[in-house]
C-alpha positions in Angstrom: 63.4 -51.9 -191.4 63.7 -54.8 -189.0 65.6 -54.5 -185.8 69.5 -55.0 -186.5 72.4 -56.0 -184.5 75.2 -53.7 -183.4 77.6 -55.1 -185.9 74.8 -55.0 -188.9 74.5 -51.3 -188.2 78.3 -50.8 -188.3 78.5 -52.7 -191.7 75.6 -50.7 -193.3 77.0 -47.3 -192.1 80.6 -47.9 -193.1 80.3 -47.2 -196.8 78.6 -44.0 -195.8 81.8 -42.5 -194.4 82.6 -39.3 -196.2 79.1 -39.2 -198.5 77.3 -36.4 -198.7 73.8 -38.0 -198.3 72.7 -41.1 -196.8 70.6 -43.8 -198.5 67.2 -44.6 -196.6 68.5 -47.7 -195.4 71.7 -46.1 -193.8 69.3 -43.5 -192.1 67.3 -46.2 -190.6 70.3 -48.0 -189.5 71.8 -44.7 -188.1 68.4 -44.0 -186.1 68.6 -47.7 -184.6 72.1 -47.1 -183.7 71.1 -43.8 -181.6 68.5 -45.9 -180.0 71.0 -48.5 -179.2 73.6 -45.9 -177.8 70.6 -44.6 -175.4 72.2 -46.9 -172.7 75.7 -45.3 -173.2 76.0 -42.4 -170.7 78.9 -40.8 -172.6 77.0 -40.5 -176.0 74.0 -38.4 -174.4 75.0 -35.1 -176.2 75.8 -36.9 -179.3 72.3 -38.4 -179.6 70.7 -35.1 -178.8 72.6 -33.3 -181.4 72.0 -36.0 -183.9 68.3 -36.0 -183.4 68.3 -32.2 -183.4 70.1 -31.5 -186.4 69.3 -34.4 -188.6 72.9 -34.0 -190.2 73.5 -37.9 -190.0 75.8 -37.7 -193.0 78.4 -35.5 -191.0 78.3 -37.8 -187.7 78.7 -41.2 -189.4 82.3 -41.8 -188.5 81.4 -40.6 -184.9 78.5 -42.9 -184.8 80.6 -46.1 -185.7 83.3 -44.9 -183.1 80.4 -44.8 -180.5 79.0 -48.2 -181.4 82.5 -49.7 -181.4 83.2 -48.2 -178.0 79.8 -49.3 -176.8 80.4 -52.8 -178.0 83.9 -52.9 -176.3 82.5 -51.6 -173.0 79.7 -54.2 -173.1 82.3 -57.1 -173.6 84.6 -55.8 -170.9 81.6 -55.4 -168.5 80.6 -58.8 -169.4 84.3 -60.2 -168.8 84.7 -58.2 -165.7 81.7 -59.4 -163.9 82.5 -62.9 -164.6 86.1 -62.9 -163.4 86.1 -60.3 -160.9 84.1 -59.7 -157.8 83.0 -56.0 -157.6 83.3 -54.2 -154.6 79.9 -53.6 -152.8 79.3 -50.3 -151.1 79.5 -46.4 -151.4 82.3 -45.3 -153.6 85.1 -43.5 -151.6 85.4 -39.5 -152.1 88.4 -39.9 -154.2 86.6 -42.3 -156.5 83.5 -39.9 -156.8 85.8 -37.1 -157.8 87.7 -39.1 -160.3 84.5 -40.3 -161.8 83.1 -36.7 -161.9 86.3 -35.5 -163.6 86.2 -38.2 -166.3 82.6 -37.5 -166.9 83.1 -33.8 -167.4 86.1 -34.5 -169.9 84.0 -36.8 -171.8 81.2 -34.2 -172.0 83.2 -31.4 -173.2 85.2 -33.5 -175.7 81.7 -34.8 -177.0 80.3 -31.3 -177.1 83.3 -30.2 -179.5 83.0 -33.3 -181.7 79.3 -33.6 -182.1 78.7 -30.3 -183.5 81.7 -30.0 -185.9 83.7 -33.3 -186.2 87.0 -32.7 -188.2 86.2 -33.2 -191.9 88.5 -33.9 -194.8 87.7 -31.7 -197.9 85.5 -33.3 -200.5 87.4 -32.8 -203.7 84.4 -34.2 -205.7 82.7 -31.1 -204.9 85.1 -28.5 -203.9 87.5 -28.1 -206.8 89.4 -25.5 -204.7 90.7 -25.7 -201.1 91.5 -22.8 -198.7 95.0 -22.6 -200.4 94.2 -23.3 -204.0 93.5 -26.5 -205.9 95.1 -29.3 -204.5 93.9 -32.2 -206.5 91.6 -33.4 -209.7 88.8 -35.9 -209.3 91.4 -38.9 -209.5 93.1 -37.7 -206.5 96.3 -36.5 -208.7 98.4 -33.3 -207.6 97.5 -30.6 -209.9 98.6 -27.8 -207.5 101.3 -26.7 -209.8 99.2 -26.5 -213.3 95.8 -25.4 -212.3 94.8 -21.8 -211.7 93.3 -20.9 -208.4 89.8 -19.1 -208.0 90.8 -15.7 -208.4 92.7 -16.4 -211.5 89.6 -18.1 -212.9 87.4 -15.1 -212.5 88.1 -13.7 -216.1 86.7 -16.8 -217.7 83.5 -16.7 -215.7 80.2 -15.0 -216.2 79.7 -11.7 -214.3 77.0 -13.0 -212.0 79.4 -16.1 -211.0 82.4 -13.8 -210.6 80.3 -11.7 -207.8 79.5 -15.0 -206.2 83.2 -16.0 -206.0 84.0 -12.7 -204.7 81.8 -13.7 -201.6 83.8 -17.1 -201.0 86.3 -15.8 -198.7 84.0 -14.0 -196.5 81.6 -17.2 -196.5 84.6 -19.2 -195.2 85.2 -16.8 -192.6 81.6 -16.5 -191.6 81.4 -20.4 -191.5 84.5 -20.7 -189.3 83.5 -18.0 -186.9 80.0 -19.5 -186.6 81.3 -23.1 -185.8 83.6 -21.7 -183.4 80.9 -19.6 -181.6 78.7 -22.7 -181.3 81.6 -24.9 -180.1 82.6 -22.3 -177.6 78.9 -21.8 -176.3 78.5 -25.7 -176.0 81.5 -25.9 -173.9 80.3 -23.1 -171.7 77.1 -24.9 -171.0 78.8 -28.2 -170.3 81.1 -26.4 -167.8 78.3 -24.7 -166.1 76.3 -27.8 -166.0 79.1 -29.8 -164.7 79.4 -27.1 -161.7 75.9 -27.5 -160.9 74.8 -24.3 -162.6 72.1 -23.7 -165.3 73.1 -23.7 -168.9 74.3 -20.2 -170.1 72.9 -20.3 -173.5 69.8 -22.0 -175.1 69.7 -24.7 -177.5 68.0 -22.5 -180.2 71.0 -20.0 -179.9 73.6 -22.8 -180.4 71.6 -24.4 -183.2 71.1 -21.1 -185.0 74.8 -20.6 -185.3 75.6 -24.3 -186.1 72.8 -24.4 -188.7 74.3 -21.3 -190.7 77.8 -22.9 -190.6 76.4 -26.2 -191.9 74.4 -24.3 -194.6 77.6 -22.6 -195.8 79.6 -25.7 -195.8 77.1 -28.2 -197.2 75.0 -26.0 -199.6 76.3 -22.4 -200.5 79.9 -23.1 -201.1 79.3 -26.3 -203.1 76.8 -24.7 -205.2 79.3 -21.9 -206.1 81.9 -24.5 -206.6 79.7 -26.6 -209.0 78.7 -23.5 -210.9 82.6 -22.8 -211.7 83.1 -26.5 -212.7 80.3 -26.1 -215.4 81.5 -22.8 -216.7 85.2 -23.7 -216.8 84.0 -27.0 -218.3 82.3 -25.1 -221.1 85.5 -23.0 -221.5 87.2 -26.5 -221.9 84.9 -27.5 -224.7 84.8 -24.0 -226.4 88.5 -24.1 -226.7 88.9 -27.5 -228.6 90.3 -26.8 -232.1 88.2 -29.8 -233.6 84.8 -29.3 -232.2 85.0 -26.0 -230.3 84.1 -22.4 -230.8 86.5 -20.6 -233.4 85.4 -17.1 -232.2 86.0 -18.1 -228.5 89.6 -19.3 -229.4 90.2 -16.1 -231.2 89.3 -14.2 -228.4 91.2 -16.3 -226.0 94.3 -15.6 -228.2 93.7 -11.8 -228.0 92.8 -11.5 -224.6 95.1 -13.8 -222.7 98.9 -14.3 -222.6 98.6 -18.0 -222.3 98.0 -20.3 -225.2 94.5 -21.3 -225.6 95.5 -25.2 -225.8 97.5 -24.7 -222.5 94.6 -23.2 -221.0 92.3 -25.9 -222.0 94.7 -28.7 -220.4 94.3 -26.6 -217.3 90.4 -26.7 -217.4 90.1 -30.4 -218.1 89.4 -31.4 -214.6 86.5 -29.0 -214.3 85.0 -30.6 -217.4 85.4 -33.9 -216.0 83.9 -33.0 -212.8 80.9 -31.4 -214.6 80.5 -34.2 -216.7 80.5 -36.8 -213.8 77.5 -34.8 -212.4 75.6 -34.4 -215.6 76.3 -37.1 -218.4 74.5 -34.7 -220.7 77.0 -31.7 -220.1 78.8 -32.0 -223.3 76.0 -32.3 -225.5 74.1 -29.1 -223.9 77.4 -27.2 -224.2 77.8 -28.6 -228.1 74.2 -27.3 -228.7 74.8 -24.0 -227.4 78.2 -23.6 -229.3 76.3 -24.5 -232.4 73.5 -21.9 -231.6 76.3 -19.2 -231.0 77.9 -19.6 -234.4 77.7 -16.5 -236.5 75.9 -18.2 -239.5 73.4 -19.7 -237.0 73.0 -16.4 -235.3 72.5 -14.6 -238.5 69.9 -17.1 -239.7 67.9 -16.8 -236.3 68.0 -13.1 -236.4 66.7 -13.1 -240.2 64.0 -15.4 -239.2 63.0 -13.2 -236.2 63.2 -10.0 -238.4 61.0 -11.9 -241.1 58.2 -12.9 -238.5 58.1 -9.4 -237.1 57.7 -7.9 -240.5 54.7 -10.3 -241.0 53.3 -9.6 -237.5 53.4 -5.6 -238.2 51.4 -6.1 -241.4 48.8 -8.2 -239.5 48.6 -5.7 -236.8 47.7 -3.0 -239.3 45.1 -5.3 -240.7 43.6 -5.9 -237.3 43.6 -2.5 -236.1 40.0 -1.1 -234.9 41.0 2.3 -234.0 41.1 3.3 -237.8 38.3 4.8 -239.7 37.1 2.9 -242.8 38.4 5.1 -245.5 39.6 4.3 -249.2 43.2 4.9 -248.0 42.7 2.2 -245.4 41.0 -0.1 -248.0 44.2 0.5 -250.2 46.6 -0.2 -247.3 44.9 -3.5 -246.3 44.9 -4.6 -249.7 48.5 -3.9 -250.2 49.2 -5.8 -246.8 47.3 -9.0 -247.6 49.0 -9.1 -251.1 52.5 -8.9 -249.3 51.4 -11.6 -246.7 50.3 -14.0 -249.7 53.6 -13.3 -251.6 56.4 -12.9 -249.1 55.1 -14.4 -245.8 53.3 -17.5 -246.9 55.7 -19.5 -244.6 54.2 -17.8 -241.7 50.6 -17.0 -242.8 48.1 -19.7 -244.0 45.4 -19.5 -246.5 42.8 -19.6 -243.7 44.2 -16.7 -242.0 44.3 -14.7 -245.2 40.8 -15.6 -245.8 40.0 -14.0 -242.5 41.8 -10.9 -243.4 40.0 -10.6 -246.7 36.8 -10.7 -244.9 38.0 -7.8 -242.9 38.9 -6.1 -246.1 35.5 -6.6 -247.7 33.9 -5.2 -244.4 36.0 -2.1 -244.7 35.2 -1.6 -248.2 31.4 -1.7 -247.5 32.0 0.9 -244.7 34.2 3.1 -246.7 31.2 3.4 -249.3 29.2 5.0 -246.7 32.0 7.6 -246.1 30.6 11.2 -246.8 33.8 12.0 -248.6 33.3 9.0 -250.9 29.9 9.8 -251.6 30.5 13.5 -252.6 33.0 12.2 -255.2 
């Protein structure tokens, strides 16, 4: 990408505020912004942490704020130099102390914001907030009508129920790790401002920060997406026109709420799942069709039919049996059965191969001493 002006960088990054991923153009613009901010002393920690963690999507709003601040400071510096005469000479002791205190405050605030800026919940990914569901994908309040995460557990698969049980612990761990990382960063800044060495290494802080980001950006969203899919499937199964009659009957028996009322409450989950995967409804419809009793019965019958044919073929192909008249009779019977009852599975070419085995067995059986004696 060609070199961009400060305003061009800001224009490219603005649409990325709140996004969970940046486009390549936005990433390039962000990196050019970092290079541009190297001339700003108050952005040093922000630049270092951005390049270390590479979590540009979480820092986009900060980047724009820094760029705007940098632009203003440059303009102010230019106007001040043109209008005012700068005092030449060594700063007074009071000026030095005031400057040091200002820099210390900036560094500590920057340390707080650079690692974990204040984020608004992403309702397109997380259907549930800390205190229950707040809004549907259209931003309309549904807190009074939708169930919370614990209330959804009976409708979820066993595996997903186990994951849902970990959500509270994961949130606690995320908050704890984030707070630890911020506290350690602040302690380092304080020690450095006092002329001392940093107390904690960057790796120690990064390990905590990375875990918090992993929980927030990967683990929890994956659980919420899985909840959306399974509840979206419940929504489709509860449809009186195209749903699953057996599931509707089960819902009427197992739950006190009317199935169609449940379906209304589950609709936002379906909408989210469909927005992520346009084929979601088709996949569930196919699954419902395959779960129908008559389809299951036909599938089971076909499997049983094939297993019976396989058992007869296995008998014919056995090599651990002696070539006796009894075995000749058994092979003949099974070849006849395969030809009459299992022609949909066994081809004539395969039957010819089995008949060749029969012919060989007959020849070997003639040499059987018991046969000769008779």
